[in-house]
C-alpha positions in Angstrom: -99.0 130.6 -18.1 -96.2 130.0 -20.5 -94.1 128.0 -18.3 -97.6 125.9 -17.9 -98.5 125.9 -21.4 -94.6 124.5 -22.1 -95.1 121.7 -19.7 -98.5 120.6 -21.1 -96.8 119.9 -24.4 -94.2 118.5 -23.1 -96.4 116.2 -21.2 -98.3 115.5 -24.5 -95.0 114.8 -26.4 -93.7 112.1 -23.5 -97.0 110.4 -23.4 -97.3 110.2 -27.2 -93.8 108.9 -27.5 -94.9 105.9 -24.9 -97.8 105.4 -26.6 -95.8 105.0 -30.2 -93.1 103.1 -28.4 -96.2 100.7 -27.0 -97.6 99.9 -30.2 -94.4 99.7 -32.2 -93.4 96.9 -29.1 -96.7 95.0 -29.9 -96.7 95.1 -33.2 -93.0 93.5 -32.9 -94.6 90.9 -30.2 -97.6 90.2 -32.6 -100.5 91.5 -29.7 -103.4 92.3 -32.1 -105.5 93.2 -29.3 -102.8 95.6 -27.9 -102.1 96.7 -31.5 -106.2 97.4 -32.0 -106.6 99.0 -28.8 -103.7 101.5 -29.6 -104.9 102.5 -32.7 -108.5 102.9 -31.6 -106.9 105.5 -29.3 -105.2 107.3 -31.8 -101.6 106.0 -31.9 -100.2 106.7 -34.9 -100.2 103.9 -38.0 -97.3 105.1 -39.3 -95.1 105.3 -35.8 -91.7 104.6 -36.1 -88.9 103.5 -34.9 -85.4 105.4 -34.8 -84.2 103.6 -38.0 -87.7 104.1 -39.2 -89.6 100.8 -39.0 -93.1 101.3 -38.3 -95.7 98.6 -36.9 -96.1 97.3 -40.3 -92.7 96.6 -40.7 -92.0 94.9 -37.6 -95.2 92.8 -37.5 -94.2 91.7 -41.4 -90.2 90.9 -40.5 -91.5 89.0 -37.3 -94.2 86.9 -39.6 -97.3 87.9 -37.9 -99.8 87.9 -40.5 -102.8 88.8 -38.5 -101.0 92.0 -37.2 -100.0 92.7 -40.8 -103.7 91.9 -42.3 -105.2 94.1 -39.9 -102.6 97.1 -40.1 -102.7 97.2 -44.0 -107.2 97.3 -43.6 -105.6 100.8 -41.7 -103.7 102.0 -44.6 -100.3 101.3 -43.3 -97.6 101.8 -45.8 -95.4 98.9 -47.3 -92.9 100.9 -49.2 -90.7 101.5 -45.9 -87.0 101.3 -45.8 -84.9 100.8 -42.6 -82.3 103.4 -42.4 -79.5 101.4 -40.3 -80.2 97.9 -42.8 -81.0 99.9 -46.2 -83.6 97.0 -46.4 -87.1 97.7 -47.3 -89.5 95.4 -45.3 -89.9 93.0 -48.2 -86.3 92.4 -48.2 -87.0 91.0 -44.6 -89.5 89.1 -45.1 -88.1 87.0 -47.7 -85.1 87.0 -45.4 -86.6 85.0 -43.0 -89.5 83.4 -45.5 -92.7 85.1 -44.5 -93.6 84.3 -48.4 -97.9 84.3 -47.1 -96.5 88.0 -45.9 -95.2 88.8 -48.5 -98.2 88.0 -51.0 -100.1 90.6 -48.4 -97.2 93.3 -49.2 -97.4 92.7 -52.9 -101.0 92.9 -53.3 -101.2 96.5 -51.8 -99.1 97.8 -54.6 -95.9 100.2 -54.1 -93.1 99.7 -56.5 -92.6 97.2 -58.3 -89.3 97.2 -59.7 -88.3 96.9 -55.7 -90.2 94.0 -54.9 -89.4 92.0 -58.2 -85.6 92.7 -57.0 -86.9 91.3 -53.2 -88.8 88.2 -54.4 -86.6 87.3 -57.6 -85.6 84.0 -56.4 -89.3 82.6 -55.8 -91.0 81.8 -58.5 -94.3 82.0 -57.0 -94.2 85.8 -55.7 -92.5 86.8 -59.0 -95.7 86.3 -60.4 -97.6 88.0 -57.7 -95.4 91.1 -58.6 -95.8 91.0 -62.7 -99.8 90.6 -62.5 -99.9 93.6 -59.9 -97.5 96.2 -61.4 -95.4 96.2 -64.3 -91.7 96.6 -63.5 -89.7 99.1 -65.6 -87.8 97.4 -68.9 -84.6 97.6 -66.9 -85.7 95.8 -64.2 -86.8 92.9 -66.1 -84.2 92.6 -68.3 -81.6 92.2 -65.4 -83.9 90.3 -62.7 -84.1 87.7 -66.3 -80.1 88.1 -66.9 -79.7 86.9 -63.0 -82.7 84.1 -62.9 -80.7 82.3 -66.4 -77.2 82.9 -64.5 -78.5 80.7 -61.5 -80.5 78.5 -63.8 -83.9 79.6 -62.3 -85.9 78.8 -65.3 -89.6 78.9 -63.8 -88.2 82.9 -62.7 -86.8 83.2 -66.3 -89.8 81.5 -68.1 -91.5 84.6 -66.0 -90.0 87.0 -66.9 -89.5 86.6 -70.6 -93.4 86.0 -71.1 -93.5 89.7 -69.1 -91.3 91.3 -72.2 -87.7 90.6 -70.3 -85.2 91.0 -73.4 -82.3 88.4 -74.1 -79.1 89.7 -72.3 -76.2 90.8 -74.2 -73.2 88.7 -74.6 -70.3 89.0 -72.3 -67.4 91.2 -73.9 -64.1 89.5 -75.5 -61.9 91.1 -73.0 -57.3 90.9 -73.7 -56.3 88.4 -71.3 -53.3 90.7 -70.5 -55.8 93.3 -69.5 -57.7 90.8 -67.2 -54.2 89.3 -65.7 -53.4 93.2 -64.9 -56.1 93.0 -62.5 -55.3 90.0 -60.7 -54.5 90.8 -56.5 -56.2 91.3 -53.5 -57.9 94.9 -53.1 -58.5 96.6 -49.7 -61.2 99.8 -48.9 -61.1 102.1 -46.5 -64.6 102.3 -46.1 -65.3 99.0 -45.4 -63.7 96.0 -43.4 -64.0 93.8 -46.8 -60.6 92.5 -48.4 -61.5 91.4 -52.5 -58.9 88.5 -54.0 -59.2 89.3 -57.6 -58.1 86.8 -60.4 -58.3 85.2 -63.4 -59.6 81.3 -64.2 -60.8 79.5 -67.1 -60.4 83.1 -69.0 -63.1 85.0 -66.7 -62.2 87.7 -64.2 -63.3 86.1 -60.4 -64.0 88.0 -57.3 -63.6 86.5 -53.7 -64.9 88.5 -50.6 -62.8 87.0 -47.7 -65.2 83.9 -46.5 -67.6 84.0 -49.0 -67.8 82.0 -52.5 -66.2 83.5 -55.6 -67.9 84.9 -58.4 -67.6 86.0 -62.3 -68.9 89.0 -62.8 -69.5 89.4 -66.5 -67.7 91.6 -68.7 -69.7 95.0 -69.9 -66.8 96.7 -71.2 -63.2 95.9 -70.5 -63.5 98.0 -67.6 -66.8 97.3 -66.6 -68.0 94.1 -64.7 -71.4 93.5 -63.4 -73.1 90.7 -61.6 -77.0 91.1 -62.1 -78.0 88.2 -59.9 -76.2 90.3 -57.0 -76.8 93.8 -58.7 -73.1 94.7 -58.7 -70.8 96.6 -60.5 -67.2 96.9 -60.6 -65.6 99.3 -62.7 -61.7 99.4 -62.6 -60.4 103.0 -63.0 -56.9 101.3 -63.3 -54.8 98.0 -62.4 -54.6 98.8 -59.0 -58.1 100.8 -58.4 -61.7 100.2 -59.1 -65.0 101.2 -57.7 -68.0 98.2 -56.3 -71.6 99.9 -56.7 -74.1 98.0 -54.6 -77.2 98.4 -53.2 -77.5 102.2 -54.3 -73.7 102.2 -52.3 -70.7 103.1 -53.3 -66.7 101.8 -52.1 -63.7 102.8 -53.5 -60.7 99.4 -53.6 -56.9 99.7 -54.1 -54.4 97.1 -55.0 -53.0 95.7 -51.7 -50.6 92.7 -52.9 -49.7 92.9 -56.5 -49.6 89.0 -57.9 
């Protein structure tokens, strides 16, 4: 009897896994008929891939608006983050320019801070987030500062009206201190080299194959780039910690210039 019960449970688990996979595939392909049929047969709306992507996540990132509408009506959750890329559903939707789908996700509510950060390049969607939720003061301020830095006046105006504070001026750093940071830095955690140099009295960073940028000095050792949600903190002239997107990376100077 125990063997029969074990075999039955194993078969049930296998069938459930197959149903979940079918639902995920249908959502990714935009096959609304199959998605509806599977949901009506009991397939879980929150089925997940090995990386935490749900049917709604896959349909949204693939641009299938009709499937997205159906899954949202079924109560699918919007605050889902991919465990591999560490990207939210809205991050992928914005990267692929599915703006109508972004509006549907925003309308369902959720984490207003995360939503504002994801859509900060699009004034129409920023307005939707502000109308639907209340981002924290810190997120309003940092997003406003980034909009000013990138000269996105339409976005900046919306955030200012929503209560964003004017950013503090950059701290003046002794030229000798800035010069001490100059060099090429490498990390044991990621295969990325960052060149640090001074130009026009400002500290600049440039990762290999990427454009240079000048983070704002918050103190003699801390520099922030609001547009990239990035912070660089020097422990010494030969080492700094880079923080971005909840991740932390240690860099050490490889070449002294």
